[in-house]
C-alpha positions in Angstrom: 3.1 -53.9 -28.6 -0.5 -55.6 -28.1 -0.2 -55.3 -24.4 0.8 -52.0 -24.4 -2.0 -50.7 -26.7 -4.3 -52.6 -24.1 -3.2 -50.8 -21.3 -3.2 -47.3 -23.4 -6.7 -48.2 -24.1 -7.5 -48.4 -20.7 -6.5 -44.7 -19.8 -3.7 -43.1 -17.8 -4.7 -44.3 -14.9 -4.2 -48.0 -16.0 -0.6 -46.7 -16.9 0.1 -44.8 -13.8 -0.8 -48.0 -11.7 1.4 -50.5 -13.7 4.2 -48.1 -13.4 3.2 -47.9 -9.9 3.6 -51.4 -9.1 6.8 -51.8 -10.8 9.6 -51.5 -8.5 12.2 -48.9 -9.1 14.9 -50.9 -9.1 18.1 -51.4 -11.0 18.6 -52.0 -14.7 18.8 -55.8 -14.7 15.6 -56.0 -12.6 14.1 -53.3 -14.8 15.1 -55.7 -18.0 12.9 -58.5 -15.8 10.0 -56.1 -16.1 10.1 -55.6 -19.5 10.6 -59.5 -20.1 7.7 -60.2 -18.2 5.5 -57.5 -20.0 6.7 -59.0 -23.4 6.0 -62.7 -22.5 4.1 -63.1 -19.5 1.4 -60.1 -19.2 -0.9 -61.1 -21.9 -2.0 -64.2 -19.6 -0.9 -63.4 -16.0 -1.8 -59.7 -16.1 0.6 -56.6 -16.6 0.0 -56.4 -12.4 0.8 -59.8 -12.1 -2.3 -60.2 -10.4 -3.8 -63.0 -12.9 -5.8 -63.4 -16.0 -5.8 -66.7 -17.9 -3.0 -67.7 -16.1 -2.7 -67.4 -12.1 -1.2 -64.3 -10.3 2.4 -64.3 -9.9 3.0 -62.5 -6.4 5.5 -63.5 -3.6 2.0 -64.7 -1.5 0.6 -66.8 -4.3 3.8 -68.5 -5.1 4.5 -69.9 -1.4 4.2 -73.4 -2.1 6.4 -73.1 -5.7 10.0 -73.2 -5.0 12.1 -71.1 -7.0 14.2 -73.6 -9.0 10.8 -75.1 -10.0 9.2 -71.7 -10.9 12.6 -71.7 -13.4 11.5 -75.2 -14.6 8.0 -74.4 -15.3 9.1 -70.9 -17.1 11.7 -73.1 -19.2 9.7 -76.1 -19.7 5.9 -75.2 -19.8 3.4 -77.1 -17.5 1.4 -79.8 -18.8 -2.2 -79.8 -18.7 -2.3 -76.0 -18.8 -1.7 -73.1 -21.4 1.6 -72.5 -20.0 4.5 -72.7 -23.4 7.8 -73.5 -23.1 10.0 -70.5 -23.0 13.4 -72.4 -22.9 13.8 -71.8 -26.7 12.8 -68.3 -26.6 15.0 -67.4 -23.1 18.3 -67.6 -22.0 19.0 -69.0 -18.5 19.8 -65.6 -17.1 16.8 -64.1 -18.5 14.7 -66.8 -16.7 16.5 -66.2 -13.7 15.5 -62.5 -13.9 11.9 -63.5 -14.2 11.8 -65.7 -11.4 13.5 -63.0 -9.5 10.9 -60.4 -10.3 7.7 -62.7 -9.8 9.2 -63.3 -6.1 9.3 -59.9 -5.4 6.5 -58.0 -3.6 5.0 -54.9 -5.2 5.7 -51.8 -3.6 2.3 -51.5 -2.2 -0.8 -54.0 -1.8 -2.7 -54.0 -4.8 -6.2 -53.0 -4.7 -8.8 -55.7 -5.1 -12.1 -54.1 -3.6 -15.8 -54.1 -4.0 -15.4 -52.7 -7.7 -12.7 -55.0 -9.2 -14.8 -57.8 -7.3 -18.0 -57.1 -9.3 -16.3 -56.4 -12.4 -15.1 -60.0 -12.6 -18.6 -61.6 -11.8 -20.0 -63.7 -14.4 -23.3 -65.6 -14.5 -22.7 -68.7 -16.9 -26.3 -70.6 -16.5 -29.4 -70.1 -14.9 -30.7 -72.0 -12.6 -34.1 -73.3 -12.2 -35.0 -73.3 -8.5 -38.2 -75.8 -9.1 -35.8 -78.6 -9.7 -36.5 -81.1 -7.1 -34.3 -83.7 -8.3 -31.1 -84.3 -10.2 -31.0 -84.7 -14.0 -29.5 -88.1 -13.6 -30.3 -91.4 -11.6 -28.0 -91.2 -9.0 -28.5 -90.5 -5.0 -27.6 -86.5 -5.0 -26.9 -86.8 -1.1 -24.2 -89.5 -1.8 -22.3 -87.8 -4.8 -18.4 -87.2 -4.2 -16.7 -84.1 -5.4 -13.0 -84.8 -6.2 -10.4 -82.0 -6.5 -7.6 -83.3 -9.2 -4.8 -81.0 -8.6 -2.5 -82.7 -11.2 -4.4 -81.1 -14.2 -6.6 -78.7 -12.3 -10.1 -80.8 -13.2 -13.5 -81.8 -10.6 -14.7 -84.9 -10.8 -18.3 -85.9 -9.9 -18.6 -89.5 -8.2 -21.7 -91.7 -8.1 -21.2 -93.0 -4.4 -23.2 -96.1 -4.9 -21.8 -97.1 -8.2 -18.5 -95.4 -8.4 -18.8 -93.9 -11.7 -18.1 -90.9 -12.8 -20.9 -88.4 -13.8 -18.8 -85.2 -14.7 -15.4 -83.7 -15.2 -15.1 -80.3 -15.5 -12.2 -78.0 -15.6 -11.5 -75.6 -12.3 -9.6 -72.7 -11.7 -6.0 -73.3 -10.9 -4.8 -74.4 -7.9 -8.0 -74.9 -5.6 -7.5 -74.1 -2.2 -9.3 -75.5 1.0 -12.3 -77.8 0.8 -15.4 -77.0 -1.4 -18.3 -75.9 0.7 -22.2 -77.2 -0.2 -25.5 -75.8 0.5 -27.5 -77.2 2.9 -29.9 -78.8 0.6 -26.5 -80.5 -1.1 -27.8 -79.2 -4.6 -24.9 -76.4 -4.9 -20.9 -76.9 -4.4 -18.7 -73.9 -4.1 -15.0 -73.6 -4.7 -12.4 -71.1 -4.0 -8.8 -71.2 -5.8 -5.8 -69.9 -4.6 -6.1 -66.6 -6.7 -9.5 -66.2 -5.2 -11.6 -66.9 -7.9 -15.2 -68.5 -6.2 -17.1 -70.9 -8.4 -20.9 -72.1 -8.2 -21.4 -75.5 -9.5 -25.2 -77.1 -9.5 -24.9 -80.6 -8.5 -28.4 -81.5 -10.0 -27.3 -80.3 -13.6 -23.7 -80.8 -13.4 -22.8 -77.2 -14.9 -21.1 -74.4 -13.3 -23.6 -71.5 -12.4 -21.5 -68.5 -11.8 -17.9 -67.3 -10.8 -16.2 -64.4 -9.3 -13.0 -63.3 -8.2 -13.2 -62.4 -4.3 -9.2 -61.6 -3.6 -6.1 -61.9 -5.1 -4.9 -64.6 -2.4 -7.7 -66.4 -0.7 -7.6 -69.1 2.3 -10.7 -70.7 2.3 -14.4 -70.2 2.4 -17.3 -70.9 4.7 -21.1 -71.1 4.2 -23.7 -69.6 6.5 -26.2 -72.0 8.3 -28.9 -70.6 6.4 -27.2 -71.2 2.8 -27.3 -67.3 2.2 -23.9 -66.3 2.6 -20.5 -67.1 1.7 -17.4 -66.2 3.7 -14.1 -65.9 1.9 -11.2 -65.4 3.9 -8.4 -63.6 2.0 -4.2 -63.5 2.6 -4.3 -60.6 0.0 -5.5 -57.8 0.1 -6.1 -58.3 4.0 -10.1 -59.1 4.2 -13.1 -61.0 4.5 -15.4 -61.0 1.6 -19.1 -62.1 2.4 -20.8 -63.1 -1.1 -24.6 -63.6 -1.6 -24.8 -67.3 -2.7 -27.5 -66.8 -5.2 -25.6 -64.6 -7.7 -21.8 -64.1 -6.1 -22.6 -60.8 -5.5 -20.6 -58.9 -2.8 -22.6 -58.5 0.5 -20.1 -56.8 2.5 -16.2 -56.9 3.0 -14.8 -56.6 6.5 -10.9 -55.1 6.5 -8.8 -57.3 8.6 -7.5 -54.8 11.1 -7.1 -55.9 14.6 -8.0 -54.1 17.7 -4.5 -52.8 17.8 -4.6 -51.5 14.4 -2.8 -54.4 13.1 -3.4 -55.2 8.8 -3.6 -59.0 8.8 -3.9 -61.7 6.9 -7.2 -64.1 7.8 -6.2 -67.7 8.6 -9.2 -69.3 8.0 -13.0 -68.9 8.3 -15.5 -71.7 9.2 -19.2 -72.2 9.9 -20.1 -72.6 13.5 -23.6 -73.8 12.6 -25.1 -74.3 16.3 -24.0 -70.6 16.5 -25.4 -69.8 13.5 -22.2 -67.5 12.8 -18.9 -67.6 11.2 -15.8 -67.8 13.0 -12.3 -67.0 11.8 -8.8 -66.0 13.3 -6.4 -63.8 12.1 -2.8 -64.6 11.1 -0.8 -62.0 11.9 -2.5 -60.7 15.2 -3.6 -62.2 18.0 -7.5 -62.0 17.6 -10.5 -64.2 17.1 -13.4 -63.0 15.3 -17.4 -64.6 15.4 -19.6 -62.9 12.7 -23.2 -63.1 13.3 -25.2 -64.5 10.3 -28.4 -63.4 9.0 -31.1 -65.3 11.3 -28.8 -65.1 14.3 -28.1 -61.4 13.9 -31.8 -61.0 13.7 -33.0 -62.8 16.9 -30.4 -61.0 18.8 -31.4 -57.6 17.9 -27.9 -56.8 16.2 -27.2 -55.7 12.7 -26.5 -58.4 10.1 -23.0 -59.4 10.1 -22.0 -58.0 13.5 -18.4 -58.7 14.5 -17.3 -59.7 17.7 -13.8 -59.8 18.5 -11.5 -61.6 20.9 -8.1 -61.0 22.1 -5.8 -64.3 21.7 -2.2 -65.0 23.9 -0.5 -65.1 20.4 -1.7 -65.7 16.6 -2.9 -68.9 15.6 -1.9 -70.8 12.4 -4.2 -73.9 13.1 -7.3 -74.6 14.9 -10.0 -76.9 15.7 -14.0 -76.6 17.1 -15.5 -79.3 19.1 -19.1 -80.1 17.8 -20.8 -77.6 19.9 -18.5 -75.4 18.6 -18.4 -74.0 22.3 -14.7 -74.6 22.3 -11.5 -74.1 20.1 -8.2 -75.6 20.1 -5.4 -73.9 18.7 -2.0 -74.0 17.9 0.7 -72.2 16.2 4.4 -72.9 15.0 6.7 -72.7 17.6 4.4 -72.6 20.5 4.8 -75.1 22.9 1.7 -77.4 22.8 -2.0 -75.9 22.0 -4.3 -73.6 23.9 -8.2 -74.1 24.3 -10.5 -71.2 23.9 -13.9 -70.8 25.8 -15.7 -69.2 22.7 -18.5 -67.9 24.8 -16.4 -66.1 27.4 -13.3 -65.3 25.1 -11.1 -66.9 28.1 -8.2 -69.4 27.6 -9.3 -72.3 29.7 -6.8 -75.1 29.2 -3.3 -75.8 27.7 -2.7 -79.0 25.7 1.0 -80.1 25.6 1.1 -81.2 22.0 4.2 -81.6 20.9 5.7 -81.1 17.0 3.3 -79.7 14.7 -0.4 -81.1 15.5 -2.4 -80.8 12.5 -5.5 -79.8 14.1 -7.6 -78.6 11.1 -7.4 -82.4 10.1 -9.2 -83.6 13.7 -12.2 -85.6 14.2 -14.1 -86.6 17.1 -15.9 -89.9 18.6 -16.9 -91.1 21.9 -14.4 -93.4 23.6 -15.7 -95.1 26.9 -18.2 -92.5 27.5 -15.9 -89.5 26.9 -15.9 -87.1 23.9 -12.5 -87.4 22.3 -11.0 -85.8 19.3 -7.9 -87.0 17.5 -5.1 -85.0 15.3 -2.3 -86.3 13.4 0.9 -84.5 13.6 3.0 -82.8 10.4 6.2 -83.1 12.4 6.5 -86.3 14.4 5.1 -89.8 13.5 2.2 -89.7 16.4 -1.6 -89.2 16.6 -2.8 -87.6 19.4 -6.2 -88.6 21.2 -7.3 -85.6 23.4 -10.5 -85.8 25.9 -12.6 -82.9 25.5 -14.1 -83.1 28.8 -10.8 -82.1 30.5 -8.5 -81.6 27.6 -5.8 -84.4 28.8 -4.1 -86.7 26.5 -5.5 -90.0 27.0 -3.5 -92.0 24.4 -0.5 -90.7 21.8 -0.7 -93.3 18.7 2.7 -94.2 17.2 3.2 -94.3 13.6 5.1 -94.9 10.7 5.8 -91.3 10.0 4.2 -87.8 10.2 0.5 -87.5 8.8 -1.5 -85.0 7.2 -5.2 -86.3 7.1 -7.3 -88.6 9.3 -11.0 -89.4 8.8 -13.6 -91.6 10.0 -17.4 -91.9 10.1 -20.1 -92.5 12.4 -21.1 -96.0 11.1 -17.5 -97.2 11.4 -15.5 -98.5 14.4 -12.0 -97.3 12.4 -10.2 -94.3 11.6 -8.1 -93.9 8.8 -4.7 -92.4 8.8 -2.4 -91.3 6.2 1.6 -91.4 6.6 2.1 -88.4 4.4 5.5 -87.6 4.8 8.9 -89.5 4.8 9.6 -93.1 3.4 6.5 -94.5 4.3 4.2 -92.4 2.5 2.4 -95.2 0.9 1.0 -96.7 3.8 -2.5 -96.0 5.4 -3.0 -96.9 9.1 -6.4 -98.1 10.1 -7.0 -97.3 14.0 -9.5 -99.1 16.0 -11.2 -96.4 17.8 -12.5 -98.2 20.7 -9.1 -99.7 21.7 -7.0 -96.8 20.3 -4.8 -99.3 18.6 -3.8 -99.8 15.0 -5.1 -102.4 13.5 -4.1 -102.6 9.9 -1.8 -101.0 7.5 -2.7 -100.8 3.7 0.1 -100.5 1.2 -2.1 -100.2 -2.0 0.5 -98.0 -4.2 3.8 -99.0 -3.2 6.4 -95.9 -3.8 3.5 -93.5 -4.3 1.8 -91.4 -1.4 -1.3 -92.5 -0.3 -3.6 -89.7 1.3 -7.2 -88.1 2.2 -9.9 -90.6 3.0 -13.4 -89.8 2.7 -16.3 -92.1 3.5 -19.6 -92.6 1.4 -22.8 -91.4 3.2 -23.4 -94.7 5.1 -19.8 -95.4 6.2 -19.5 -98.9 4.2 -17.0 -97.9 1.7 -13.7 -95.4 2.3 -11.9 -93.5 -0.6 -8.5 -92.9 -0.8 -6.2 -91.2 -2.8 -3.4 -91.8 -4.7 -1.4 -88.3 -4.4 0.2 -88.6 -7.7 -0.3 -86.9 -11.0 -1.1 -90.5 -12.7 -3.0 -91.0 -9.6 -6.3 -92.8 -8.7 -9.0 -92.7 -6.2 -9.3 -96.4 -4.7 -12.3 -97.5 -3.1 -12.0 -100.1 0.0 -14.7 -102.1 1.8 -14.5 -100.1 5.2 -15.3 -103.6 7.3 -13.1 -105.8 5.5 -10.4 -102.9 4.5 -10.3 -105.1 0.6 -10.0 -102.9 -2.7 -13.3 -102.8 -4.6 -12.2 -100.4 -7.4 -9.8 -98.3 -8.5 -10.5 -94.8 -10.6 -7.7 -93.1 -12.5 -7.5 -89.7 -11.4 -4.8 -86.8 -12.0 -3.3 -85.9 -8.3 -6.9 -86.3 -6.8 -5.9 -84.2 -3.6 -9.5 -84.2 -1.8 -12.6 -86.1 -2.0 -15.8 -84.7 -0.1 -19.1 -86.2 -0.1 -22.2 -84.4 -0.3 -24.2 -86.1 3.1 -21.1 -86.3 5.3 -20.3 -82.5 4.5 -23.9 -81.0 5.1 -24.7 -83.1 8.3 -21.1 -81.9 9.7 -19.9 -85.7 10.1 -17.9 -86.2 13.1 -15.6 -88.3 11.0 -14.5 -85.4 8.7 -13.2 -81.9 8.8 -15.6 -79.0 8.7 
């Protein structure tokens, strides 16, 4: 009853919207809708768009299998406010709820400028005159660690490896955080579209806003004034002011052919002073001029340039100049190389399996610029020369990998074996010989992944990718373990200096 009074108090429009979202289905499924209203709407929203709990729409649940969802409903979720309903609901009722939340609404829910503005919260005021952090540590050698096991973020001192702060994040942070050009502020986005601004000088949350219902990732403009949010739902890109997270512009993701599409991802093309993005459901590449670039070119702010592609891309990589983009898709035989200036496809790279281009790194090998990419389907790392886009070496590994990392000050690249029986291994590759020179096994039987170096390349931090996991600090020269810091599934670690300088050894 409390929920219905809340809906009715917001007027007839809210009630019509609720009824509109509920699909006109058979009696059993209508019962599931009633169960949802009674037990779930208070936290997840009557429209399933989320509230205190995450959104419960198929687009937001694609990584959660239905059997797992049933267990969560029955048993609850540790370290969250999700209670257990196994004592209240029968197996049949739980199954009906699972079917209901995996059923798409009949129409795309609205989430535009009005809804975004209503969600915005200013939590703390920042002092623009503050020139140094309020603690004794190098602000450019901090690590931001995303712990997905209990949805927290930790801040580590990159010299002492002491934890300086730990705070609760929104559910399921998605994509890497992005830093302001001076390294003071870091921005996060959750799968539910919540964008959070955090002050690394004062160690406090500054502001947050919900920029979408299902977000893919974010990117920072080169001048630090604009944050771009790539959304799966609704189909758009939202441009926010980094000062207060207010909306600057919303760009509907509609292709030249009129196809409404998800946005695969957006990145900052710093040398071009623009954002670059690819559509998920249409063969199209976008370049969006940021403020300084637009003024110099005599264009309006955030002018959109479109380039037609041979087919939609799932994954892509840019060279350091952002002149060339290497792109691939599931089912594509290999990858294409796009000249970003001309919009022409200039090469085809015969990569088999499923290369993870977004995790590619670059360095100079025998005087040639090369990039290397792990493979999500096969035990191999492909090393590609970027002067003629030929494959110069295929490095065989003990299984498919997810992440590949290095640093300008080390001759080694570190590659995980994320999938399969050897998921507890970490390969170390000599970038000079392109050979595996050491395989570490720091947590037998557990997944180890995602390496990040400190700003000097002296230490490599490795995640034990488990709920009772850890961040392990290694000497990057001797490969000896120095310290082990308990963490709850530390899925990503991000060094401030490496990110704001766009290190060739990490993804951007």
